[in-house]
HTML snippet that shows the backbone in 3Dmol.js (N, CA, C, O; Angstrom):
<script src="https://3Dmol.org/build/3Dmol-min.js"></script>
<div id="view" style="width:600px;height:400px;position:relative"></div>
<script>
const pdb = `
ATOM      1  N   UNK A   1    -151.694 -13.415-145.421  1.00  0.00           N
ATOM      2  CA  UNK A   1    -151.399 -14.536-144.524  1.00  0.00           C
ATOM      3  C   UNK A   1    -150.666 -15.630-145.280  1.00  0.00           C
ATOM      4  O   UNK A   1    -150.997 -15.934-146.426  1.00  0.00           O
ATOM      5  N   UNK A   2    -149.692 -16.207-144.649  1.00  0.00           N
ATOM      6  CA  UNK A   2    -148.940 -17.303-145.264  1.00  0.00           C
ATOM      7  C   UNK A   2    -149.783 -18.575-145.195  1.00  0.00           C
ATOM      8  O   UNK A   2    -150.191 -18.984-144.108  1.00  0.00           O
ATOM      9  N   UNK A   3    -150.049 -19.209-146.347  1.00  0.00           N
ATOM     10  CA  UNK A   3    -150.892 -20.410-146.343  1.00  0.00           C
ATOM     11  C   UNK A   3    -150.202 -21.641-145.789  1.00  0.00           C
ATOM     12  O   UNK A   3    -150.824 -22.695-145.655  1.00  0.00           O
ATOM     13  N   UNK A   4    -148.917 -21.519-145.465  1.00  0.00           N
ATOM     14  CA  UNK A   4    -148.216 -22.667-144.901  1.00  0.00           C
ATOM     15  C   UNK A   4    -147.367 -23.365-145.937  1.00  0.00           C
ATOM     16  O   UNK A   4    -147.506 -23.115-147.134  1.00  0.00           O
ATOM     17  N   UNK A   5    -146.495 -24.234-145.485  1.00  0.00           N
ATOM     18  CA  UNK A   5    -145.537 -24.870-146.384  1.00  0.00           C
ATOM     19  C   UNK A   5    -146.151 -25.995-147.208  1.00  0.00           C
ATOM     20  O   UNK A   5    -147.226 -26.515-146.910  1.00  0.00           O
ATOM     21  N   UNK A   6    -145.425 -26.340-148.242  1.00  0.00           N
ATOM     22  CA  UNK A   6    -145.727 -27.547-149.000  1.00  0.00           C
ATOM     23  C   UNK A   6    -145.350 -28.740-148.130  1.00  0.00           C
ATOM     24  O   UNK A   6    -144.333 -28.704-147.438  1.00  0.00           O
ATOM     25  N   UNK A   7    -146.155 -29.791-148.159  1.00  0.00           N
ATOM     26  CA  UNK A   7    -145.867 -30.991-147.370  1.00  0.00           C
ATOM     27  C   UNK A   7    -145.627 -32.169-148.301  1.00  0.00           C
ATOM     28  O   UNK A   7    -146.455 -32.478-149.158  1.00  0.00           O
ATOM     29  N   UNK A   8    -144.492 -32.818-148.123  1.00  0.00           N
ATOM     30  CA  UNK A   8    -144.168 -34.044-148.849  1.00  0.00           C
ATOM     31  C   UNK A   8    -144.407 -35.206-147.896  1.00  0.00           C
ATOM     32  O   UNK A   8    -143.783 -35.284-146.838  1.00  0.00           O
ATOM     33  N   UNK A   9    -145.300 -36.100-148.267  1.00  0.00           N
ATOM     34  CA  UNK A   9    -145.657 -37.223-147.400  1.00  0.00           C
ATOM     35  C   UNK A   9    -144.790 -38.443-147.718  1.00  0.00           C
ATOM     36  O   UNK A   9    -144.089 -38.464-148.729  1.00  0.00           O
ATOM     37  N   UNK A  10    -144.840 -39.440-146.867  1.00  0.00           N
ATOM     38  CA  UNK A  10    -144.053 -40.659-147.068  1.00  0.00           C
ATOM     39  C   UNK A  10    -144.537 -41.402-148.309  1.00  0.00           C
ATOM     40  O   UNK A  10    -145.740 -41.513-148.547  1.00  0.00           O
ATOM     41  N   UNK A  11    -143.593 -41.907-149.093  1.00  0.00           N
ATOM     42  CA  UNK A  11    -143.928 -42.723-150.260  1.00  0.00           C
ATOM     43  C   UNK A  11    -144.497 -44.052-149.785  1.00  0.00           C
ATOM     44  O   UNK A  11    -144.148 -44.542-148.711  1.00  0.00           O
ATOM     45  N   UNK A  12    -145.374 -44.627-150.593  1.00  0.00           N
ATOM     46  CA  UNK A  12    -145.965 -45.921-150.235  1.00  0.00           C
ATOM     47  C   UNK A  12    -146.148 -46.769-151.490  1.00  0.00           C
ATOM     48  O   UNK A  12    -146.705 -46.272-152.468  1.00  0.00           O
ATOM     49  N   UNK A  13    -145.711 -48.011-151.507  1.00  0.00           N
ATOM     50  CA  UNK A  13    -144.966 -48.651-150.416  1.00  0.00           C
ATOM     51  C   UNK A  13    -143.507 -48.193-150.372  1.00  0.00           C
ATOM     52  O   UNK A  13    -142.956 -47.725-151.368  1.00  0.00           O
ATOM     53  N   UNK A  14    -142.906 -48.338-149.213  1.00  0.00           N
ATOM     54  CA  UNK A  14    -141.498 -48.014-149.011  1.00  0.00           C
ATOM     55  C   UNK A  14    -140.988 -48.904-147.884  1.00  0.00           C
ATOM     56  O   UNK A  14    -141.346 -48.693-146.725  1.00  0.00           O
ATOM     57  N   UNK A  15    -140.153 -49.902-148.206  1.00  0.00           N
ATOM     58  CA  UNK A  15    -139.482 -50.181-149.480  1.00  0.00           C
ATOM     59  C   UNK A  15    -140.458 -50.604-150.594  1.00  0.00           C
ATOM     60  O   UNK A  15    -141.574 -51.056-150.338  1.00  0.00           O
ATOM     61  N   UNK A  16    -139.986 -50.437-151.838  1.00  0.00           N
ATOM     62  CA  UNK A  16    -140.788 -50.773-152.998  1.00  0.00           C
ATOM     63  C   UNK A  16    -140.033 -51.726-153.920  1.00  0.00           C
ATOM     64  O   UNK A  16    -138.803 -51.780-153.901  1.00  0.00           O
ATOM     65  N   UNK A  17    -140.776 -52.469-154.719  1.00  0.00           N
ATOM     66  CA  UNK A  17    -140.180 -53.325-155.741  1.00  0.00           C
ATOM     67  C   UNK A  17    -140.529 -52.853-157.149  1.00  0.00           C
ATOM     68  O   UNK A  17    -139.647 -52.724-157.998  1.00  0.00           O
ATOM     69  N   UNK A  18    -141.820 -52.596-157.399  1.00  0.00           N
ATOM     70  CA  UNK A  18    -142.287 -52.320-158.760  1.00  0.00           C
ATOM     71  C   UNK A  18    -142.685 -50.869-158.993  1.00  0.00           C
ATOM     72  O   UNK A  18    -142.415 -50.308-160.055  1.00  0.00           O
ATOM     73  N   UNK A  19    -143.321 -50.271-158.010  1.00  0.00           N
ATOM     74  CA  UNK A  19    -143.799 -48.888-158.139  1.00  0.00           C
ATOM     75  C   UNK A  19    -144.080 -48.344-156.752  1.00  0.00           C
ATOM     76  O   UNK A  19    -144.343 -49.092-155.810  1.00  0.00           O
ATOM     77  N   UNK A  20    -144.018 -47.027-156.646  1.00  0.00           N
ATOM     78  CA  UNK A  20    -144.357 -46.374-155.387  1.00  0.00           C
ATOM     79  C   UNK A  20    -145.170 -45.130-155.693  1.00  0.00           C
ATOM     80  O   UNK A  20    -145.063 -44.564-156.780  1.00  0.00           O
ATOM     81  N   UNK A  21    -145.979 -44.707-154.741  1.00  0.00           N
ATOM     82  CA  UNK A  21    -146.785 -43.504-154.914  1.00  0.00           C
ATOM     83  C   UNK A  21    -146.241 -42.398-154.022  1.00  0.00           C
ATOM     84  O   UNK A  21    -146.132 -42.553-152.806  1.00  0.00           O
ATOM     85  N   UNK A  22    -145.900 -41.272-154.660  1.00  0.00           N
ATOM     86  CA  UNK A  22    -145.504 -40.077-153.924  1.00  0.00           C
ATOM     87  C   UNK A  22    -146.753 -39.233-153.710  1.00  0.00           C
ATOM     88  O   UNK A  22    -147.551 -39.067-154.633  1.00  0.00           O
ATOM     89  N   UNK A  23    -146.931 -38.705-152.523  1.00  0.00           N
ATOM     90  CA  UNK A  23    -148.064 -37.816-152.269  1.00  0.00           C
ATOM     91  C   UNK A  23    -147.567 -36.553-151.578  1.00  0.00           C
ATOM     92  O   UNK A  23    -146.626 -36.578-150.784  1.00  0.00           O
ATOM     93  N   UNK A  24    -148.230 -35.449-151.906  1.00  0.00           N
ATOM     94  CA  UNK A  24    -147.823 -34.167-151.348  1.00  0.00           C
ATOM     95  C   UNK A  24    -149.026 -33.238-151.293  1.00  0.00           C
ATOM     96  O   UNK A  24    -150.022 -33.441-151.987  1.00  0.00           O
ATOM     97  N   UNK A  25    -148.913 -32.223-150.459  1.00  0.00           N
ATOM     98  CA  UNK A  25    -149.963 -31.223-150.288  1.00  0.00           C
ATOM     99  C   UNK A  25    -149.383 -29.849-150.588  1.00  0.00           C
ATOM    100  O   UNK A  25    -148.348 -29.467-150.042  1.00  0.00           O
ATOM    101  N   UNK A  26    -150.058 -29.114-151.455  1.00  0.00           N
ATOM    102  CA  UNK A  26    -149.650 -27.750-151.780  1.00  0.00           C
ATOM    103  C   UNK A  26    -150.590 -26.768-151.088  1.00  0.00           C
ATOM    104  O   UNK A  26    -151.810 -26.923-151.128  1.00  0.00           O
ATOM    105  N   UNK A  27    -150.004 -25.763-150.458  1.00  0.00           N
ATOM    106  CA  UNK A  27    -150.808 -24.741-149.790  1.00  0.00           C
ATOM    107  C   UNK A  27    -151.459 -23.810-150.811  1.00  0.00           C
ATOM    108  O   UNK A  27    -152.537 -23.267-150.568  1.00  0.00           O
ATOM    109  N   UNK A  28    -150.795 -23.630-151.961  1.00  0.00           N
ATOM    110  CA  UNK A  28    -151.365 -22.783-153.012  1.00  0.00           C
ATOM    111  C   UNK A  28    -150.901 -23.279-154.374  1.00  0.00           C
ATOM    112  O   UNK A  28    -149.917 -24.009-154.490  1.00  0.00           O
ATOM    113  N   UNK A  29    -151.638 -22.864-155.400  1.00  0.00           N
ATOM    114  CA  UNK A  29    -151.303 -23.263-156.766  1.00  0.00           C
ATOM    115  C   UNK A  29    -149.918 -22.772-157.139  1.00  0.00           C
ATOM    116  O   UNK A  29    -149.506 -21.685-156.735  1.00  0.00           O
ATOM    117  N   UNK A  30    -149.200 -23.576-157.911  1.00  0.00           N
ATOM    118  CA  UNK A  30    -147.890 -23.145-158.368  1.00  0.00           C
ATOM    119  C   UNK A  30    -147.125 -24.260-159.042  1.00  0.00           C
ATOM    120  O   UNK A  30    -147.577 -25.402-159.125  1.00  0.00           O
ATOM    121  N   UNK A  31    -145.958 -23.895-159.518  1.00  0.00           N
ATOM    122  CA  UNK A  31    -145.062 -24.835-160.171  1.00  0.00           C
ATOM    123  C   UNK A  31    -144.509 -25.787-159.125  1.00  0.00           C
ATOM    124  O   UNK A  31    -144.146 -25.382-158.021  1.00  0.00           O
ATOM    125  N   UNK A  32    -144.451 -27.056-159.492  1.00  0.00           N
ATOM    126  CA  UNK A  32    -143.929 -28.069-158.574  1.00  0.00           C
ATOM    127  C   UNK A  32    -143.073 -29.051-159.354  1.00  0.00           C
ATOM    128  O   UNK A  32    -143.398 -29.420-160.482  1.00  0.00           O
ATOM    129  N   UNK A  33    -141.976 -29.467-158.738  1.00  0.00           N
ATOM    130  CA  UNK A  33    -141.057 -30.409-159.371  1.00  0.00           C
ATOM    131  C   UNK A  33    -140.723 -31.499-158.364  1.00  0.00           C
ATOM    132  O   UNK A  33    -140.441 -31.224-157.198  1.00  0.00           O
ATOM    133  N   UNK A  34    -140.759 -32.742-158.837  1.00  0.00           N
ATOM    134  CA  UNK A  34    -140.434 -33.888-157.986  1.00  0.00           C
ATOM    135  C   UNK A  34    -139.336 -34.690-158.670  1.00  0.00           C
ATOM    136  O   UNK A  34    -139.545 -35.258-159.742  1.00  0.00           O
ATOM    137  N   UNK A  35    -138.166 -34.731-158.042  1.00  0.00           N
ATOM    138  CA  UNK A  35    -137.000 -35.414-158.596  1.00  0.00           C
ATOM    139  C   UNK A  35    -136.573 -36.550-157.678  1.00  0.00           C
ATOM    140  O   UNK A  35    -136.737 -36.478-156.461  1.00  0.00           O
ATOM    141  N   UNK A  36    -136.019 -37.606-158.283  1.00  0.00           N
ATOM    142  CA  UNK A  36    -135.459 -38.727-157.530  1.00  0.00           C
ATOM    143  C   UNK A  36    -133.959 -38.768-157.799  1.00  0.00           C
ATOM    144  O   UNK A  36    -133.528 -38.762-158.952  1.00  0.00           O
ATOM    145  N   UNK A  37    -133.168 -38.811-156.730  1.00  0.00           N
ATOM    146  CA  UNK A  37    -131.712 -38.838-156.819  1.00  0.00           C
ATOM    147  C   UNK A  37    -131.169 -40.127-156.218  1.00  0.00           C
ATOM    148  O   UNK A  37    -131.751 -40.681-155.285  1.00  0.00           O
ATOM    149  N   UNK A  38    -130.047 -40.601-156.760  1.00  0.00           N
ATOM    150  CA  UNK A  38    -129.406 -41.785-156.186  1.00  0.00           C
ATOM    151  C   UNK A  38    -128.527 -41.374-155.008  1.00  0.00           C
ATOM    152  O   UNK A  38    -128.457 -40.199-154.648  1.00  0.00           O
ATOM    153  N   UNK A  39    -127.862 -42.354-154.419  1.00  0.00           N
ATOM    154  CA  UNK A  39    -127.077 -42.132-153.203  1.00  0.00           C
ATOM    155  C   UNK A  39    -125.907 -41.168-153.445  1.00  0.00           C
ATOM    156  O   UNK A  39    -125.406 -40.550-152.505  1.00  0.00           O
ATOM    157  N   UNK A  40    -125.474 -41.042-154.713  1.00  0.00           N
ATOM    158  CA  UNK A  40    -124.376 -40.129-155.058  1.00  0.00           C
ATOM    159  C   UNK A  40    -124.874 -38.740-155.439  1.00  0.00           C
ATOM    160  O   UNK A  40    -124.088 -37.858-155.782  1.00  0.00           O
ATOM    161  N   UNK A  41    -126.194 -38.558-155.373  1.00  0.00           N
ATOM    162  CA  UNK A  41    -126.745 -37.245-155.689  1.00  0.00           C
ATOM    163  C   UNK A  41    -127.024 -37.019-157.160  1.00  0.00           C
ATOM    164  O   UNK A  41    -127.299 -35.891-157.570  1.00  0.00           O
ATOM    165  N   UNK A  42    -126.960 -38.074-157.966  1.00  0.00           N
ATOM    166  CA  UNK A  42    -127.252 -37.955-159.399  1.00  0.00           C
ATOM    167  C   UNK A  42    -128.751 -38.085-159.638  1.00  0.00           C
ATOM    168  O   UNK A  42    -129.421 -38.908-159.014  1.00  0.00           O
ATOM    169  N   UNK A  43    -129.266 -37.267-160.545  1.00  0.00           N
ATOM    170  CA  UNK A  43    -130.685 -37.324-160.883  1.00  0.00           C
ATOM    171  C   UNK A  43    -130.994 -38.637-161.589  1.00  0.00           C
ATOM    172  O   UNK A  43    -130.386 -38.955-162.610  1.00  0.00           O
ATOM    173  N   UNK A  44    -131.937 -39.396-161.045  1.00  0.00           N
ATOM    174  CA  UNK A  44    -132.373 -40.662-161.640  1.00  0.00           C
ATOM    175  C   UNK A  44    -133.565 -40.411-162.558  1.00  0.00           C
ATOM    176  O   UNK A  44    -133.611 -40.908-163.683  1.00  0.00           O
ATOM    177  N   UNK A  45    -134.522 -39.638-162.067  1.00  0.00           N
ATOM    178  CA  UNK A  45    -135.701 -39.322-162.880  1.00  0.00           C
ATOM    179  C   UNK A  45    -136.406 -38.088-162.344  1.00  0.00           C
ATOM    180  O   UNK A  45    -136.551 -37.898-161.136  1.00  0.00           O
ATOM    181  N   UNK A  46    -136.842 -37.250-163.292  1.00  0.00           N
ATOM    182  CA  UNK A  46    -137.728 -36.134-162.933  1.00  0.00           C
ATOM    183  C   UNK A  46    -139.142 -36.672-163.070  1.00  0.00           C
ATOM    184  O   UNK A  46    -139.641 -36.844-164.182  1.00  0.00           O
ATOM    185  N   UNK A  47    -139.784 -36.935-161.947  1.00  0.00           N
ATOM    186  CA  UNK A  47    -141.092 -37.587-161.931  1.00  0.00           C
ATOM    187  C   UNK A  47    -142.198 -36.591-162.284  1.00  0.00           C
ATOM    188  O   UNK A  47    -143.205 -36.958-162.889  1.00  0.00           O
ATOM    189  N   UNK A  48    -142.001 -35.343-161.903  1.00  0.00           N
ATOM    190  CA  UNK A  48    -143.041 -34.332-162.094  1.00  0.00           C
ATOM    191  C   UNK A  48    -142.393 -32.977-162.302  1.00  0.00           C
ATOM    192  O   UNK A  48    -141.424 -32.642-161.621  1.00  0.00           O
ATOM    193  N   UNK A  49    -142.918 -32.190-163.241  1.00  0.00           N
ATOM    194  CA  UNK A  49    -142.465 -30.812-163.457  1.00  0.00           C
ATOM    195  C   UNK A  49    -143.616 -30.080-164.131  1.00  0.00           C
ATOM    196  O   UNK A  49    -143.707 -30.043-165.358  1.00  0.00           O
ATOM    197  N   UNK A  50    -144.488 -29.503-163.324  1.00  0.00           N
ATOM    198  CA  UNK A  50    -145.723 -28.934-163.861  1.00  0.00           C
ATOM    199  C   UNK A  50    -146.324 -27.953-162.860  1.00  0.00           C
ATOM    200  O   UNK A  50    -145.773 -27.743-161.780  1.00  0.00           O
ATOM    201  N   UNK A  51    -147.442 -27.363-163.219  1.00  0.00           N
ATOM    202  CA  UNK A  51    -148.186 -26.499-162.311  1.00  0.00           C
ATOM    203  C   UNK A  51    -149.357 -27.292-161.740  1.00  0.00           C
ATOM    204  O   UNK A  51    -150.088 -27.957-162.473  1.00  0.00           O
ATOM    205  N   UNK A  52    -149.518 -27.213-160.450  1.00  0.00           N
ATOM    206  CA  UNK A  52    -150.607 -27.923-159.768  1.00  0.00           C
ATOM    207  C   UNK A  52    -151.401 -26.937-158.922  1.00  0.00           C
ATOM    208  O   UNK A  52    -150.861 -25.945-158.432  1.00  0.00           O
ATOM    209  N   UNK A  53    -152.695 -27.222-158.758  1.00  0.00           N
ATOM    210  CA  UNK A  53    -153.524 -26.391-157.890  1.00  0.00           C
ATOM    211  C   UNK A  53    -153.257 -26.753-156.430  1.00  0.00           C
ATOM    212  O   UNK A  53    -152.654 -27.784-156.131  1.00  0.00           O
ATOM    213  N   UNK A  54    -153.713 -25.893-155.538  1.00  0.00           N
ATOM    214  CA  UNK A  54    -153.582 -26.163-154.105  1.00  0.00           C
ATOM    215  C   UNK A  54    -154.345 -27.431-153.754  1.00  0.00           C
ATOM    216  O   UNK A  54    -155.367 -27.739-154.367  1.00  0.00           O
ATOM    217  N   UNK A  55    -153.847 -28.163-152.768  1.00  0.00           N
ATOM    218  CA  UNK A  55    -154.527 -29.368-152.315  1.00  0.00           C
ATOM    219  C   UNK A  55    -153.616 -30.574-152.308  1.00  0.00           C
ATOM    220  O   UNK A  55    -152.393 -30.451-152.374  1.00  0.00           O
ATOM    221  N   UNK A  56    -154.232 -31.749-152.226  1.00  0.00           N
ATOM    222  CA  UNK A  56    -153.499 -33.014-152.138  1.00  0.00           C
ATOM    223  C   UNK A  56    -153.286 -33.614-153.522  1.00  0.00           C
ATOM    224  O   UNK A  56    -154.184 -33.593-154.364  1.00  0.00           O
ATOM    225  N   UNK A  57    -152.101 -34.143-153.746  1.00  0.00           N
ATOM    226  CA  UNK A  57    -151.755 -34.724-155.043  1.00  0.00           C
ATOM    227  C   UNK A  57    -151.002 -36.029-154.849  1.00  0.00           C
ATOM    228  O   UNK A  57    -150.346 -36.244-153.830  1.00  0.00           O
ATOM    229  N   UNK A  58    -151.111 -36.902-155.858  1.00  0.00           N
ATOM    230  CA  UNK A  58    -150.376 -38.174-155.850  1.00  0.00           C
ATOM    231  C   UNK A  58    -149.804 -38.393-157.240  1.00  0.00           C
ATOM    232  O   UNK A  58    -150.408 -38.014-158.244  1.00  0.00           O
ATOM    233  N   UNK A  59    -148.636 -39.009-157.282  1.00  0.00           N
ATOM    234  CA  UNK A  59    -148.037 -39.396-158.555  1.00  0.00           C
ATOM    235  C   UNK A  59    -147.332 -40.736-158.347  1.00  0.00           C
ATOM    236  O   UNK A  59    -146.641 -40.939-157.348  1.00  0.00           O
ATOM    237  N   UNK A  60    -147.519 -41.647-159.307  1.00  0.00           N
ATOM    238  CA  UNK A  60    -146.927 -42.982-159.216  1.00  0.00           C
ATOM    239  C   UNK A  60    -145.607 -42.993-159.976  1.00  0.00           C
ATOM    240  O   UNK A  60    -145.522 -42.499-161.100  1.00  0.00           O
ATOM    241  N   UNK A  61    -144.578 -43.563-159.350  1.00  0.00           N
ATOM    242  CA  UNK A  61    -143.285 -43.731-160.004  1.00  0.00           C
ATOM    243  C   UNK A  61    -143.057 -45.219-160.232  1.00  0.00           C
ATOM    244  O   UNK A  61    -143.013 -46.008-159.288  1.00  0.00           O
ATOM    245  N   UNK A  62    -142.914 -45.589-161.502  1.00  0.00           N
ATOM    246  CA  UNK A  62    -142.633 -46.972-161.900  1.00  0.00           C
ATOM    247  C   UNK A  62    -141.145 -47.226-161.696  1.00  0.00           C
ATOM    248  O   UNK A  62    -140.313 -46.573-162.326  1.00  0.00           O
ATOM    249  N   UNK A  63    -140.805 -48.170-160.821  1.00  0.00           N
ATOM    250  CA  UNK A  63    -139.399 -48.405-160.487  1.00  0.00           C
ATOM    251  C   UNK A  63    -138.803 -49.604-161.226  1.00  0.00           C
ATOM    252  O   UNK A  63    -137.702 -50.043-160.896  1.00  0.00           O
ATOM    253  N   UNK A  64    -139.516 -50.137-162.223  1.00  0.00           N
ATOM    254  CA  UNK A  64    -138.919 -51.188-163.061  1.00  0.00           C
ATOM    255  C   UNK A  64    -137.680 -50.606-163.741  1.00  0.00           C
ATOM    256  O   UNK A  64    -137.712 -49.480-164.237  1.00  0.00           O
ATOM    257  N   UNK A  65    -136.602 -51.365-163.764  1.00  0.00           N
ATOM    258  CA  UNK A  65    -135.381 -50.891-164.407  1.00  0.00           C
ATOM    259  C   UNK A  65    -134.538 -49.983-163.531  1.00  0.00           C
ATOM    260  O   UNK A  65    -133.474 -49.530-163.951  1.00  0.00           O
ATOM    261  N   UNK A  66    -134.999 -49.714-162.321  1.00  0.00           N
ATOM    262  CA  UNK A  66    -134.230 -48.903-161.379  1.00  0.00           C
ATOM    263  C   UNK A  66    -133.465 -49.851-160.463  1.00  0.00           C
ATOM    264  O   UNK A  66    -134.042 -50.787-159.910  1.00  0.00           O
ATOM    265  N   UNK A  67    -132.171 -49.609-160.304  1.00  0.00           N
ATOM    266  CA  UNK A  67    -131.337 -50.483-159.473  1.00  0.00           C
ATOM    267  C   UNK A  67    -131.797 -50.441-158.019  1.00  0.00           C
ATOM    268  O   UNK A  67    -132.342 -49.439-157.557  1.00  0.00           O
ATOM    269  N   UNK A  68    -131.569 -51.545-157.307  1.00  0.00           N
ATOM    270  CA  UNK A  68    -131.901 -51.554-155.883  1.00  0.00           C
ATOM    271  C   UNK A  68    -130.970 -50.595-155.150  1.00  0.00           C
ATOM    272  O   UNK A  68    -129.833 -50.377-155.571  1.00  0.00           O
ATOM    273  N   UNK A  69    -131.451 -50.032-154.068  1.00  0.00           N
ATOM    274  CA  UNK A  69    -130.645 -49.099-153.293  1.00  0.00           C
ATOM    275  C   UNK A  69    -131.506 -48.061-152.609  1.00  0.00           C
ATOM    276  O   UNK A  69    -132.734 -48.146-152.597  1.00  0.00           O
ATOM    277  N   UNK A  70    -130.827 -47.073-152.036  1.00  0.00           N
ATOM    278  CA  UNK A  70    -131.500 -45.989-151.324  1.00  0.00           C
ATOM    279  C   UNK A  70    -131.530 -44.756-152.221  1.00  0.00           C
ATOM    280  O   UNK A  70    -130.519 -44.377-152.812  1.00  0.00           O
ATOM    281  N   UNK A  71    -132.691 -44.146-152.311  1.00  0.00           N
ATOM    282  CA  UNK A  71    -132.880 -42.956-153.137  1.00  0.00           C
ATOM    283  C   UNK A  71    -133.456 -41.835-152.284  1.00  0.00           C
ATOM    284  O   UNK A  71    -134.092 -42.075-151.257  1.00  0.00           O
ATOM    285  N   UNK A  72    -133.222 -40.617-152.728  1.00  0.00           N
ATOM    286  CA  UNK A  72    -133.817 -39.443-152.100  1.00  0.00           C
ATOM    287  C   UNK A  72    -134.773 -38.822-153.096  1.00  0.00           C
ATOM    288  O   UNK A  72    -134.407 -38.584-154.247  1.00  0.00           O
ATOM    289  N   UNK A  73    -135.998 -38.556-152.663  1.00  0.00           N
ATOM    290  CA  UNK A  73    -136.915 -37.836-153.548  1.00  0.00           C
ATOM    291  C   UNK A  73    -137.145 -36.446-152.975  1.00  0.00           C
ATOM    292  O   UNK A  73    -137.337 -36.269-151.772  1.00  0.00           O
ATOM    293  N   UNK A  74    -137.119 -35.462-153.876  1.00  0.00           N
ATOM    294  CA  UNK A  74    -137.132 -34.056-153.481  1.00  0.00           C
ATOM    295  C   UNK A  74    -138.285 -33.348-154.179  1.00  0.00           C
ATOM    296  O   UNK A  74    -138.409 -33.397-155.403  1.00  0.00           O
ATOM    297  N   UNK A  75    -139.117 -32.697-153.397  1.00  0.00           N
ATOM    298  CA  UNK A  75    -140.218 -31.890-153.924  1.00  0.00           C
ATOM    299  C   UNK A  75    -139.834 -30.424-153.797  1.00  0.00           C
ATOM    300  O   UNK A  75    -139.505 -29.948-152.711  1.00  0.00           O
ATOM    301  N   UNK A  76    -139.879 -29.710-154.929  1.00  0.00           N
ATOM    302  CA  UNK A  76    -139.578 -28.276-154.917  1.00  0.00           C
ATOM    303  C   UNK A  76    -140.817 -27.507-155.360  1.00  0.00           C
ATOM    304  O   UNK A  76    -141.490 -27.882-156.320  1.00  0.00           O
ATOM    305  N   UNK A  77    -141.101 -26.429-154.644  1.00  0.00           N
ATOM    306  CA  UNK A  77    -142.217 -25.555-155.007  1.00  0.00           C
ATOM    307  C   UNK A  77    -141.835 -24.136-154.604  1.00  0.00           C
ATOM    308  O   UNK A  77    -140.742 -23.894-154.092  1.00  0.00           O
ATOM    309  N   UNK A  78    -142.749 -23.208-154.842  1.00  0.00           N
ATOM    310  CA  UNK A  78    -142.490 -21.815-154.469  1.00  0.00           C
ATOM    311  C   UNK A  78    -142.318 -21.675-152.962  1.00  0.00           C
ATOM    312  O   UNK A  78    -141.696 -20.723-152.491  1.00  0.00           O
ATOM    313  N   UNK A  79    -142.866 -22.618-152.209  1.00  0.00           N
ATOM    314  CA  UNK A  79    -142.775 -22.566-150.746  1.00  0.00           C
ATOM    315  C   UNK A  79    -141.444 -23.106-150.230  1.00  0.00           C
ATOM    316  O   UNK A  79    -141.158 -23.012-149.037  1.00  0.00           O
ATOM    317  N   UNK A  80    -140.626 -23.673-151.124  1.00  0.00           N
ATOM    318  CA  UNK A  80    -139.352 -24.239-150.705  1.00  0.00           C
ATOM    319  C   UNK A  80    -139.206 -25.671-151.165  1.00  0.00           C
ATOM    320  O   UNK A  80    -139.826 -26.073-152.149  1.00  0.00           O
ATOM    321  N   UNK A  81    -138.401 -26.443-150.471  1.00  0.00           N
ATOM    322  CA  UNK A  81    -138.216 -27.838-150.855  1.00  0.00           C
ATOM    323  C   UNK A  81    -138.202 -28.740-149.636  1.00  0.00           C
ATOM    324  O   UNK A  81    -137.888 -28.328-148.519  1.00  0.00           O
ATOM    325  N   UNK A  82    -138.556 -29.989-149.899  1.00  0.00           N
ATOM    326  CA  UNK A  82    -138.593 -31.000-148.844  1.00  0.00           C
ATOM    327  C   UNK A  82    -138.131 -32.310-149.462  1.00  0.00           C
ATOM    328  O   UNK A  82    -138.402 -32.578-150.633  1.00  0.00           O
ATOM    329  N   UNK A  83    -137.435 -33.125-148.679  1.00  0.00           N
ATOM    330  CA  UNK A  83    -136.937 -34.395-149.216  1.00  0.00           C
ATOM    331  C   UNK A  83    -137.172 -35.530-148.229  1.00  0.00           C
ATOM    332  O   UNK A  83    -137.277 -35.326-147.019  1.00  0.00           O
ATOM    333  N   UNK A  84    -137.252 -36.742-148.792  1.00  0.00           N
ATOM    334  CA  UNK A  84    -137.405 -37.962-147.999  1.00  0.00           C
ATOM    335  C   UNK A  84    -136.636 -39.079-148.690  1.00  0.00           C
ATOM    336  O   UNK A  84    -136.210 -38.946-149.838  1.00  0.00           O
ATOM    337  N   UNK A  85    -136.468 -40.187-147.965  1.00  0.00           N
ATOM    338  CA  UNK A  85    -135.742 -41.345-148.499  1.00  0.00           C
ATOM    339  C   UNK A  85    -136.700 -42.442-148.957  1.00  0.00           C
ATOM    340  O   UNK A  85    -137.806 -42.597-148.439  1.00  0.00           O
ATOM    341  N   UNK A  86    -136.228 -43.194-149.950  1.00  0.00           N
ATOM    342  CA  UNK A  86    -136.983 -44.318-150.498  1.00  0.00           C
ATOM    343  C   UNK A  86    -136.017 -45.476-150.719  1.00  0.00           C
ATOM    344  O   UNK A  86    -134.901 -45.272-151.198  1.00  0.00           O
ATOM    345  N   UNK A  87    -136.443 -46.691-150.373  1.00  0.00           N
ATOM    346  CA  UNK A  87    -135.620 -47.882-150.588  1.00  0.00           C
ATOM    347  C   UNK A  87    -136.233 -48.707-151.711  1.00  0.00           C
ATOM    348  O   UNK A  87    -137.419 -49.035-151.680  1.00  0.00           O
ATOM    349  N   UNK A  88    -135.404 -49.042-152.712  1.00  0.00           N
ATOM    350  CA  UNK A  88    -135.827 -49.889-153.830  1.00  0.00           C
ATOM    351  C   UNK A  88    -135.228 -51.274-153.629  1.00  0.00           C
ATOM    352  O   UNK A  88    -134.015 -51.415-153.477  1.00  0.00           O
ATOM    353  N   UNK A  89    -136.080 -52.292-153.628  1.00  0.00           N
ATOM    354  CA  UNK A  89    -135.641 -53.685-153.516  1.00  0.00           C
ATOM    355  C   UNK A  89    -135.672 -54.339-154.889  1.00  0.00           C
ATOM    356  O   UNK A  89    -136.373 -53.880-155.791  1.00  0.00           O
ATOM    357  N   UNK A  90    -134.895 -55.430-155.039  1.00  0.00           N
ATOM    358  CA  UNK A  90    -134.930 -56.163-156.310  1.00  0.00           C
ATOM    359  C   UNK A  90    -136.190 -56.983-156.397  1.00  0.00           C
ATOM    360  O   UNK A  90    -136.410 -57.674-157.391  1.00  0.00           O
TER     361      UNK A  90
END
`;
const viewer = $3Dmol.createViewer("view");
viewer.addModel(pdb, "pdb");
viewer.setStyle({}, {cartoon: {color: "spectrum"}});
viewer.zoomTo();
viewer.render();
</script>
């Protein structure tokens, strides 16, 4: 039986000034990668690249030193990938 897809939840706070928390749910244990890209599609930071067990997870991204603007964060796992937008304020 397929345990279902990986779920990437909304970052909070969003918009953010200092830091934001990414949260996601994995249907099964596996390798997971969380990347943040700028509006031009350039990698800003690889926030996570590790193996996680099934269940709910959170990771904090410190946005000090990150320019204001719109970013896309992308979660990749064996189940596929999902992306959402994040706004960084000064």
